[in-house]
C-alpha positions in Angstrom: 0.0 0.0 0.1 1.5 3.3 -1.4 1.2 6.8 0.6 -2.3 8.5 0.9 -2.2 11.7 2.3 -3.8 14.4 2.6 -2.8 18.1 3.2 -3.0 21.7 2.9 -2.5 23.3 -0.5 -2.8 24.1 -4.6 -3.2 21.1 -6.1 -1.7 22.4 -9.2 1.3 22.8 -7.8 2.0 19.1 -6.7 5.1 19.1 -3.3 6.9 15.6 -5.0 9.7 14.6 -6.9 9.5 13.1 -10.2 6.7 12.5 -12.9 3.2 13.8 -11.0 0.2 13.3 -12.9 -2.7 15.6 -11.5 -6.1 14.7 -11.7 -9.5 16.1 -11.6 -13.2 15.1 -12.6 -14.9 16.8 -15.6 -18.5 17.0 -16.8 -19.5 14.4 -19.8 -21.2 18.0 -21.4 -17.7 19.9 -22.8 -18.7 22.4 -20.4 -15.5 24.2 -18.9 -15.4 27.3 -17.2 -16.1 26.4 -12.9 -14.9 24.6 -9.6 -11.0 23.4 -10.0 -10.8 23.5 -13.9 -10.7 27.1 -13.2 -7.1 27.2 -11.8 -6.0 24.9 -14.2 -6.7 26.9 -16.9 -4.8 29.8 -14.6 -1.9 27.7 -14.7 -1.3 26.4 -18.3 -3.4 26.3 -21.1 -3.2 23.2 -22.6 -5.8 20.9 -20.6 -8.6 23.1 -21.5 -7.6 23.2 -25.0 -7.3 19.4 -25.2 -10.6 18.7 -23.6 -12.9 20.7 -26.0 -11.5 19.6 -28.9 -12.1 16.3 -27.4 -15.4 16.7 -26.5 -16.1 18.2 -30.4 -15.2 15.2 -31.7 -16.4 12.7 -29.4 -18.2 11.0 -32.7 -14.8 9.6 -33.5 -13.1 9.5 -30.6 -13.6 7.7 -26.5 -15.0 10.8 -24.7 -17.4 10.1 -22.4 -18.9 8.9 -19.3 -15.6 6.8 -17.3 -13.3 8.3 -19.9 -9.6 10.5 -19.1 -7.1 11.9 -21.0 -3.6 12.5 -19.9 -2.5 16.2 -21.5 1.7 17.2 -21.3 2.2 20.5 -19.2 5.4 20.2 -18.4 8.3 17.6 -19.1 7.5 15.1 -16.2 3.5 16.2 -15.1 0.5 15.5 -16.4 -3.4 16.8 -15.6 -6.2 13.7 -16.4 -9.1 15.1 -17.8 -11.2 12.1 -16.0 -15.1 12.4 -17.0 -16.8 11.4 -14.3 -19.5 13.7 -13.9 -23.3 13.7 -15.8 -24.3 17.2 -16.9 -23.2 20.1 -14.5 -26.9 20.4 -12.3 -28.1 18.5 -9.7 -32.0 17.3 -10.6 -34.2 14.3 -10.2 -31.4 11.8 -10.7 -29.4 13.4 -7.9 -26.1 15.0 -7.4 -24.1 15.3 -11.1 -21.2 12.9 -9.6 -21.2 8.7 -11.6 -19.4 7.2 -9.2 -18.4 4.0 -11.3 -17.3 6.5 -14.2 -15.3 8.0 -11.4 -14.4 4.4 -10.5 -13.7 3.4 -13.5 -11.0 6.6 -14.8 -9.1 6.0 -11.7 -8.0 2.5 -12.8 -7.3 4.3 -16.2 -5.2 6.8 -14.3 -3.5 4.1 -12.4 -2.2 2.1 -15.3 -0.7 5.3 -17.2 0.8 6.4 -12.7 2.1 2.8 -13.4 3.9 3.4 -17.0 4.7 6.7 -15.7 6.1 5.6 -12.9 3.7 9.2 -10.7 2.5 10.1 -7.8 -0.8 11.5 -8.1 -2.0 14.8 -7.2 -5.7 16.0 -7.2 -8.2 18.1 -5.0 -11.5 16.1 -3.2 -12.5 14.4 -6.7 -15.9 15.2 -7.1 -17.1 17.0 -4.2 -17.4 19.8 -5.4 -19.4 20.5 -8.0 -19.9 17.7 -8.3 -21.9 16.8 -5.7 -20.3 14.3 -5.2 -19.5 12.1 -1.1 -15.8 12.2 0.2 -16.3 9.0 2.5 -17.6 7.7 -0.8 -14.9 9.2 -3.2 -11.9 8.5 -0.5 -12.3 4.3 -0.6 -12.4 4.7 -4.9 -8.8 6.3 -4.3 -7.5 4.4 -2.9 -8.6 0.8 -3.7 -7.7 2.9 -7.6 -4.5 4.1 -6.5 -2.9 3.5 -3.2 -3.7 -0.7 -3.0 -1.8 -0.5 -5.8 1.1 1.2 -4.7 1.0 4.6 -6.2 1.5 7.5 -3.9 -1.1 9.8 -4.0 -1.9 13.1 -2.1 -4.7 15.6 -1.7 -4.7 19.2 -1.3 -7.2 20.8 0.9 -7.2 24.7 0.4 
């Protein structure tokens, strides 16, 4: 079991040596403009550009719930755009978070982290605008990443 830490700080400024992946949850509508993505865009333009292009051409690619794209933003740093949210608003179907999609995303991130020898860094994914419960998200992260030996740091502000 690898280290799982919750620290105060900014997930867009991951504190670790070696290769790093910053993971966050996106919606399945192509919307990028609220929540953690604003911090991502302030730091790097590439993840937003890639997400919008990925969504625009979704008829010919894998864009959808459970899909992940890693975008390289520095020689040893990637941002994982994880589609784990259905829409953007609460409704009769409950909050936008889709735990099964987040679980698939985290498994894909784990595969890439193993390939890259990377640690994974994130805010409390799925618990802001997506409306998810940290009590449900944390075990998914631990199972998908920590139990596979991938170090995880979660950043609280």
